[in-house]
Backbone as a chain_set.jsonl record, in Angstrom:
{"seq": "VSIARMVSPEGWVEPGQRPEFEEITIVLRGLLRVEHEAGSVDVRTGQTVITTPGEWVRYGSPEPGGAEYVAVCLPAFAPDLVHRDPE", "coords": {"N": [[87.903, 88.042, 114.348], [85.981, 90.279, 112.327], [83.472, 90.686, 109.862], [81.922, 92.842, 107.69], [79.334, 93.9, 105.554], [78.966, 96.869, 103.928], [77.008, 99.721, 103.069], [77.113, 102.848, 101.758], [75.758, 106.114, 101.414], [75.774, 108.621, 98.766], [77.902, 111.333, 99.453], [78.306, 110.751, 102.144], [80.247, 110.837, 105.124], [82.289, 109.351, 107.409], [83.065, 109.776, 110.896], [86.454, 110.661, 111.762], [88.901, 108.271, 112.85], [90.964, 106.249, 115.03], [91.641, 103.299, 115.047], [92.204, 100.243, 116.948], [92.594, 98.004, 115.477], [93.464, 96.068, 112.539], [92.251, 96.911, 109.338], [90.767, 95.657, 106.512], [89.588, 96.651, 103.525], [87.34, 96.123, 100.97], [86.202, 97.248, 97.985], [83.112, 96.935, 96.53], [81.352, 98.252, 94.859], [81.255, 101.447, 93.357], [82.933, 104.331, 94.772], [85.18, 104.642, 97.406], [86.472, 106.944, 99.545], [89.427, 107.196, 101.317], [90.732, 108.862, 103.832], [93.829, 109.809, 105.292], [96.58, 110.519, 107.526], [98.593, 111.487, 105.847], [97.322, 112.273, 103.541], [95.009, 111.287, 101.063], [93.321, 108.436, 99.628], [91.678, 107.148, 96.818], [89.522, 104.514, 96.526], [88.386, 102.218, 94.328], [85.779, 100.275, 92.651], [86.436, 96.86, 92.925], [88.927, 97.217, 94.025], [91.195, 97.211, 96.868], [91.973, 98.327, 100.181], [94.225, 98.547, 102.905], [94.338, 99.285, 106.283], [96.318, 100.035, 109.144], [96.602, 99.071, 112.641], [96.211, 101.76, 114.925], [96.578, 103.743, 113.055], [95.398, 106.858, 111.836], [92.303, 107.316, 110.248], [89.72, 108.22, 107.892], [86.656, 107.532, 106.426], [84.773, 107.94, 103.416], [82.139, 108.518, 100.996], [82.114, 110.097, 98.247], [81.074, 110.244, 95.626], [78.366, 110.239, 93.137], [75.763, 107.909, 93.749], [76.995, 106.632, 95.823], [78.662, 104.077, 97.766], [79.495, 100.593, 97.991], [80.836, 98.186, 100.09], [83.096, 95.804, 101.643], [84.136, 95.339, 104.909], [86.759, 94.066, 106.717], [87.825, 93.291, 109.859], [90.511, 92.89, 112.124], [91.856, 92.467, 115.236], [88.339, 91.701, 115.809], [85.9, 94.245, 115.05], [84.969, 96.574, 117.52], [83.148, 98.86, 119.526], [84.669, 100.072, 121.6], [87.227, 99.862, 120.642], [87.595, 101.396, 118.406], [87.985, 104.199, 118.601], [86.875, 106.851, 117.791], [86.998, 110.193, 116.473], [86.248, 113.068, 118.504], [83.151, 114.798, 118.074]], "CA": [[87.709, 88.747, 113.089], [84.615, 90.656, 111.981], [83.27, 90.973, 108.442], [80.675, 93.591, 107.541], [78.994, 94.476, 104.249], [78.563, 98.237, 104.192], [76.474, 100.519, 101.973], [77.145, 104.25, 102.164], [75.141, 106.979, 100.408], [76.549, 109.731, 98.222], [78.133, 112.431, 100.383], [78.527, 110.271, 103.514], [81.601, 110.88, 105.672], [82.351, 108.796, 108.757], [84.036, 110.505, 111.724], [87.803, 110.128, 111.789], [89.097, 107.27, 113.896], [92.291, 105.661, 115.178], [91.291, 101.997, 115.61], [93.213, 99.303, 117.452], [92.548, 96.797, 114.658], [93.735, 96.166, 111.106], [91.009, 96.865, 108.561], [90.92, 95.36, 105.088], [88.358, 97.151, 102.917], [87.216, 95.711, 99.578], [85.093, 97.995, 97.389], [82.301, 96.13, 95.611], [80.687, 99.159, 93.918], [81.422, 102.87, 93.623], [84.23, 104.847, 95.204], [85.344, 104.913, 98.828], [87.647, 107.79, 99.795], [90.03, 106.901, 102.605], [91.66, 109.916, 104.234], [94.808, 109.422, 106.31], [97.356, 111.683, 107.947], [99.443, 111.973, 104.754], [96.515, 112.642, 102.38], [93.848, 110.417, 100.86], [93.379, 107.498, 98.515], [90.372, 106.759, 96.307], [89.476, 103.069, 96.317], [87.262, 101.997, 93.412], [85.247, 98.925, 92.473], [87.429, 95.818, 92.705], [90.178, 97.532, 94.707], [91.263, 96.962, 98.308], [92.909, 99.13, 100.954], [94.466, 97.988, 104.236], [94.812, 100.247, 107.274], [96.967, 99.34, 110.251], [96.201, 99.52, 113.975], [96.795, 103.016, 115.374], [96.604, 104.707, 111.951], [94.188, 107.686, 111.754], [91.622, 107.208, 108.961], [88.316, 108.653, 107.79], [86.067, 106.972, 105.214], [83.667, 108.691, 102.843], [81.71, 108.12, 99.646], [81.768, 111.391, 97.668], [80.53, 110.229, 94.271], [76.96, 109.847, 92.982], [75.481, 106.484, 93.916], [77.604, 106.122, 97.052], [79.594, 102.953, 97.651], [79.223, 99.34, 98.695], [82.141, 97.594, 100.362], [83.214, 94.836, 102.723], [85.18, 95.698, 105.87], [87.227, 92.937, 107.517], [88.615, 93.843, 110.962], [91.24, 91.892, 112.906], [90.751, 91.707, 115.799], [86.998, 92.132, 115.429], [85.43, 95.586, 115.38], [84.248, 96.792, 118.773], [83.077, 100.302, 119.753], [85.734, 100.563, 122.474], [88.523, 99.736, 119.956], [87.633, 102.224, 117.188], [88.506, 105.516, 118.996], [86.43, 107.886, 116.863], [87.271, 111.582, 116.846], [85.094, 113.761, 119.083], [82.47, 115.64, 117.075]], "C": [[86.235, 89.141, 112.971], [84.588, 90.999, 110.499], [81.926, 91.662, 108.315], [80.52, 94.06, 106.105], [78.395, 95.844, 104.528], [78.024, 98.871, 102.913], [76.436, 101.961, 102.465], [76.576, 105.122, 101.051], [76.121, 108.042, 99.89], [76.685, 110.836, 99.271], [78.406, 112.029, 101.819], [80.0, 110.406, 103.89], [81.531, 110.377, 107.106], [83.29, 109.658, 109.592], [85.415, 109.853, 111.625], [87.962, 109.174, 112.961], [90.547, 106.797, 113.912], [92.108, 104.283, 115.826], [92.491, 101.167, 116.064], [93.253, 98.022, 116.632], [92.997, 97.105, 113.233], [92.401, 96.106, 110.382], [91.345, 96.691, 107.089], [89.582, 95.708, 104.454], [88.374, 96.839, 101.432], [85.999, 96.418, 98.999], [84.406, 97.127, 96.337], [81.667, 96.98, 94.519], [80.978, 100.591, 94.328], [82.84, 103.239, 94.017], [84.179, 105.114, 96.696], [86.61, 105.741, 98.982], [88.139, 107.509, 101.208], [91.062, 107.997, 102.883], [92.57, 109.367, 105.324], [95.688, 110.632, 106.577], [98.237, 112.266, 106.837], [98.656, 112.395, 103.525], [95.276, 111.786, 102.265], [94.105, 109.503, 99.673], [91.942, 107.168, 98.125], [90.423, 105.282, 95.931], [88.208, 102.773, 95.516], [86.873, 100.521, 93.342], [86.376, 97.942, 92.141], [88.762, 96.063, 93.384], [90.046, 97.327, 96.208], [92.247, 97.935, 98.937], [93.033, 98.493, 102.335], [94.975, 99.106, 105.127], [95.312, 99.472, 108.487], [96.489, 99.876, 111.599], [96.948, 100.802, 114.363], [96.876, 104.087, 114.308], [95.308, 105.512, 111.955], [93.617, 107.575, 110.348], [90.221, 107.806, 109.066], [87.807, 108.195, 106.43], [84.927, 107.858, 104.736], [83.338, 108.176, 101.455], [81.203, 109.368, 98.918], [81.042, 111.356, 96.327], [79.049, 109.846, 94.229], [76.796, 108.333, 93.076], [76.118, 105.875, 95.15], [78.555, 104.973, 96.779], [79.056, 101.741, 98.414], [80.563, 98.654, 98.879], [82.048, 96.598, 101.499], [84.376, 95.278, 103.597], [85.494, 94.473, 106.724], [88.157, 93.506, 108.585], [89.226, 92.711, 111.782], [92.105, 92.598, 113.932], [89.416, 92.351, 115.437], [86.706, 93.559, 115.866], [84.719, 95.57, 116.728], [84.252, 98.295, 119.039], [84.211, 100.846, 120.621], [87.128, 100.44, 121.84], [88.671, 100.701, 118.774], [88.178, 103.636, 117.443], [88.175, 106.594, 117.958], [86.765, 109.272, 117.397], [86.039, 112.186, 117.521], [84.469, 114.671, 118.024], [82.323, 117.048, 117.568]], "O": [[85.353, 88.43, 113.453], [85.553, 91.532, 109.952], [80.909, 91.143, 108.773], [81.471, 94.562, 105.506], [77.426, 95.962, 105.279], [78.514, 98.599, 101.816], [75.799, 102.258, 103.476], [76.873, 104.901, 99.877], [77.152, 108.313, 100.505], [75.701, 111.226, 99.9], [78.712, 112.89, 102.643], [80.887, 110.126, 103.083], [80.791, 110.925, 107.923], [84.235, 110.225, 109.043], [85.526, 108.643, 111.429], [87.235, 109.267, 113.95], [91.265, 106.932, 112.921], [92.386, 104.114, 117.013], [93.622, 101.369, 115.622], [93.881, 97.048, 117.047], [92.923, 98.246, 112.778], [91.518, 95.339, 110.764], [92.101, 97.468, 106.505], [88.556, 95.126, 104.806], [89.295, 97.232, 100.715], [84.881, 96.21, 99.471], [85.032, 96.653, 95.389], [81.461, 96.514, 93.398], [80.951, 100.916, 95.515], [83.807, 102.568, 93.656], [83.242, 105.742, 97.19], [87.695, 105.303, 98.599], [87.375, 107.574, 102.171], [92.119, 108.051, 102.254], [92.151, 108.573, 106.165], [95.548, 111.661, 105.915], [98.589, 113.443, 106.899], [99.257, 112.838, 102.546], [94.566, 111.577, 103.249], [94.974, 109.754, 98.837], [91.093, 106.936, 98.986], [91.253, 104.857, 95.128], [87.097, 103.044, 95.971], [87.544, 99.651, 93.896], [87.159, 98.156, 91.215], [89.646, 95.208, 93.331], [88.943, 97.276, 96.751], [93.233, 98.325, 98.312], [92.059, 97.963, 102.87], [95.929, 99.8, 104.776], [94.801, 98.401, 108.815], [96.022, 101.012, 111.686], [98.156, 100.914, 114.158], [97.209, 105.232, 114.614], [94.227, 104.933, 112.066], [94.345, 107.72, 109.365], [89.626, 107.889, 110.14], [88.445, 108.438, 105.406], [84.207, 108.452, 105.538], [84.14, 107.492, 100.82], [80.01, 109.669, 98.958], [80.448, 112.359, 95.933], [78.535, 109.215, 95.153], [77.605, 107.577, 92.54], [75.825, 104.731, 95.499], [79.172, 104.893, 95.716], [78.269, 101.869, 99.352], [81.343, 98.548, 97.933], [81.055, 96.549, 102.225], [85.467, 95.557, 103.1], [84.61, 93.912, 107.372], [89.165, 94.133, 108.26], [88.569, 91.718, 112.095], [93.039, 93.293, 113.532], [89.378, 93.42, 114.829], [87.187, 94.025, 116.899], [83.958, 94.65, 117.028], [85.266, 98.95, 118.799], [84.669, 101.967, 120.4], [88.111, 100.871, 122.442], [89.755, 100.812, 118.203], [88.79, 104.212, 116.543], [89.065, 107.17, 117.332], [86.812, 109.495, 118.606], [84.911, 111.856, 117.156], [85.17, 115.239, 117.187], [81.774, 117.895, 116.863]]}, "num_chains": 1, "name": "protein.A"}
């Protein structure tokens, strides 16, 4: 397992990815937008979203003030397991 505290600025968008791990994301402050193949979900302070291995996702923080969140990955995050989209 890996646990990371993340802080993202307003307007940040991570490249899309199709990770081999489950990711549990808990928003501590702000709004985290999680895009997926069927649309998107806005996750706000105190809310959690879970993505499954093999699911395409892209994270972003579109609102003023950005977002702060905790990402828990199982198995642990590793660059060779995240499979980010080519830029």
